[in-house]
Phi, psi and omega in degrees: 000144182265156181268006181291134178289145179284155180301328179293323179291323178298319180293320181290326177293319179295320179295320179295319179295319179295318179295318178297319178296319179295317178294320178298317179296319179295320178295319178297321180294320179286329183289325184237069181284144175277134180293138179288118186298319180295318179295321178296316179295321178296320178295319179294320178297318179297318179297318178294320180295318178294320178298315179295319178298315179294324178294316179298314180299314182293323177297315182294311182294321180297320178300315180294314182296315180297317178298317181294317180295318178296316178298318179298316181292319177296323176298319178297315183289320186262350178073028180250060197330281190270349190295304183291331175299314180293315182296312183290328175295320176296316177298320178297321177295317177297317178297321177297315177296322180296318178297319178296319178298316180298320179294317183290329183276348181293136179294144179231169176099185184297323181295321179296321179294322178293323179295322179295321181292323183280349177086016180281000000 
């Protein structure tokens, strides 16, 4: 018997090599995926929006709490029980709204970043 491969075996080996090459290429493509730029930008926008939201909330709540604590302490020291608590809580609320307004009115985007760098 001879050791020469039959033509049918050559075709099946070529088909197997082609299939192996295709599978290898598919695995390489899955192993090193390129990040989708739009998805990355959407995630960054969501993160910035959440960060700004938490900042606004904390500024507002902090203004109210600081005003209330100061009013309570002044009432303790001066003996004017609820009056200064109410007045200072109102001032704290106004300060909280003012802080939220300043955050909302601040310019954002690429132009705002360029202005900060140039010192304007």
